[in-house]
C-alpha positions, 0 to 999 in steps of 0.5 A, a space after each residue: 798305383 798310388 797306394 800309400 800304407 802306413 807302417 809302424 816299427 815293431 820292437 817284438 819279433 817271433 812267432 809268439 809276438 807274431 801271433 799276438 799282433 794278429 790277434 790285435 788286428 795288425 799284420 806283421 811285415 818286414 822291408 829290406 833292400 837297399 842300402 838300409 837295415 831291414 826294419 820290422 813294421 806292422 801295418 792295420 789288418 783292414 788297410 791290408 785287406 784293402 790293398 790286397 783287393 786290388 791285383 795291382 798291389 802284388 805287382 806295382 810299386 807301392 809306398 810305405 810310411 814308416 813312422 812318417 818317412 815314405 819309401 817306395 818298395 815292391 811286394 817280394 812275398 805275402 803269405 795267407 792264412 790257409 782256411 780264412 785267406 787273411 794276409 799273415 806277413 808280408 815282405 816288401 822289398 825297397 826299390 830305387 828308382 835308378 837300379 833295375 829290379 827284378 819280380 814276377 808279373 802275371 801272364 794274361 792271355 787275351 782273344 782265346 775265344 776268338 782264335 781259330 783254334 778255340 773257336 772253329 777247332 774245338 780246342 782250348 787254351 791250357 795255360 802253363 805259366 801264369 807268372 813271367 819274371 821280368 827285369 826293368 825300373 820301377 817306372 816301367 814295371 807293368 802290372 801284367 804282360 799281354 799274351 794275345 792268342 788269337 791267331 792260334 791254331 789247334 797245336 799251337 804252342 805259345 812261349 815267353 817270347 810270344 809275350 808283348 813287352 812295354 819298352 824297358 821291359 826285359 823278360 829275364 829267361 830270355 836273357 839267358 838264351 833262346 833256349 830258355 823260352 819255355 812255353 807258357 800256354 797251348 790250344 789243345 783238344 778240349 776234353 770232352 
């Protein structure tokens, strides 16, 4: 994703200051990590709203220009207003192109409607996990991991190891051992 968000450094911090910034059409944020101190910044809320429309914004490396100096970051946390859905605060973590990062990416289940368990046996795909934690270099970070369930039969369970991993991408849970290969979906009986 080739998105660049423009930010301005902010000096005021705290709940009241953040409320005033949001009222002025700005979104407070923090950029941290790497060998540099954390920096409190603000973004224009319309730029953030446009960026958040793309799901890739949350799962890919983004460039943030802080008073003209560009930095590569990933979104670590995004807080939304519970009623309006507006972005209230963002935490960005700096990334080093030579160091592996750990983040969560969405799981996309494909071919469920074509699987034998759904199509002929009256089952339904029941998703148990929507995200998976991965470790990779920033250049290898996938927007999502695909899990092909076309061969699924009624009663089949899909695990993390069923996700298709691009080259250079590792699943953090599987690095801990095979007993961490958790179920992520199953084809169960459809409720009538």
